[in-house]
C-alpha positions, 0 to 999 in steps of 0.5 A: 657870157650869160649863164643861168643858175642851175643848182638846187633851185626851189622852182624851175622852168625852161620856156619853149624858147629855151630860157631857164627860169629858176628861183633860189633861196639866198641870204642878205645881212644887215648890221643894225637890227633897227633897220629890219623894220624899215626894210620890211615896210619899205623894201631893200635899198639898192647899193649904188656906186657914184659920188654919194655911194660906195665906189668899192662895190665889186659888182656895181649897183644892185642888191647883194645876196648869196646862197652861202649863208656863211658869207653873210656872217661878215656883213651883219648880225641879222640875216634875211632868208630870201627868195631870189629870181636871178633871171639872165645872169652875167658870170664874173670870172677871175679875168673879167674886166672891172668895166664888165664887172660893174656894167652888166645891168644893161643886158642882164638881171643879175651878176654872179661870182662863183665860189673859189674865185679870186675876185672877192677876198673871201673867195665865196660866191656872191650874187648882185640883182638889179632890182629889189622886185627880184627878191621876196623876204621869207623870214630871219635866218639868224638874229631874230632874237635881236629884234624889238618885239614889234619887229619880231611880230612882223617877220618869222624866225626861220633859223635852221630851216635851210633851203626848204620851203614850208606851206607858208613860204610856198605861198610867197613863192607862188605870189612872186611867180605871178607878180613877176609874170615868170610862171606861164600866166594869162596877161589881162587888160584890166579895163576890158578883161580881155586876154593878150594872145597870139592869133597866128602868123606872128600877129598879136591880139586880145580875146576872151579866155579860151584855155589855150597856150596862145593866151599864156605868157612868161617874162624871159630874156630880161624883160621879153614877153614870150608866148607859150604856144609859139616860143616867140617874144612880142616885139615892135618893129621900127615905125610901127605901132602894132606888136608882133611875135618874133624869135628872141634875140638873146643878145638883147634887142631893145624892140623886144623889151617891155616893163610894167610900171607901178600903175600897171601900164605895159611900156615898150622900152625902146619907144616908151609907148603904152600897150593898149586894147583898141576893141574888136581884138586889136592891141596897139601901142599908144602915146602916153596921152592916150595910154593913161587908162591902160593897165595890164596884169598877169593872172595865174591859173592854178594849173599853170603853177604845176611842173611844166613839160618844158622843164626838161628842155634845155637846148644850149650847153652854156645854160649849165653853171655851178660846176 
């Protein structure tokens, strides 16, 4: 069962299709203070099972974090305060099989062990996120005094700040929402500055800025792209190169999955083709050889960062957890 976290987020939004998006304060500790500088410069490394990894990882591959700062005390002397976007989450229960517990990455963005569980020896809650892109560093929650002076200058001491965000941290949150395309944003073709949009009857095109909801998009359902005006997600049917809008298949449909690569190209995960702008309002999928100059970017207008009217719209009972 996919559950969406719903206790004390620092930001939340429920999309028109009913996907609950939330960002939480979580924590992660490291044993060696000398590692902090490298993490700040290059990012966290994903823990991995396998021949050269750790076969004892309870939740398989991923970055391990927790909302319970006390939980992290056993894992290191320096603790990071983080923003974490769990996305579509697999809840691990006491009777969850090992295969399910370590194999959630295909259809989910994170896995979560709730508190008072029998899975982890401590019984404390734990989350494992699939990608380091789901995490932003806010500062050092404890152990800042253990860092060398150069590293201290790189990161804030946020000891005792708890789950609150100050003005600086809220700017990090805003950037995270925009970078990930979580908050409703325009999706801009960088070469032409045309905006992806719904053009009616399930069709997708591009046009100049209009200010309408048909040009606002959000990333939902683990790599789907949802339109605000319709609540539908962009998909490509087998054998076609023209994207269309359809109701989301919440259980997971590869034709509805997309990802931005490091160069800004928007890749259709099922066909591995690139979304391109053809001119005259037409968008279509191209082969890699035709798509090397296609780049897209989420661009958030200030008004889209305010509380959205969909935030109180939660139609599915299984979207409430943390009982």
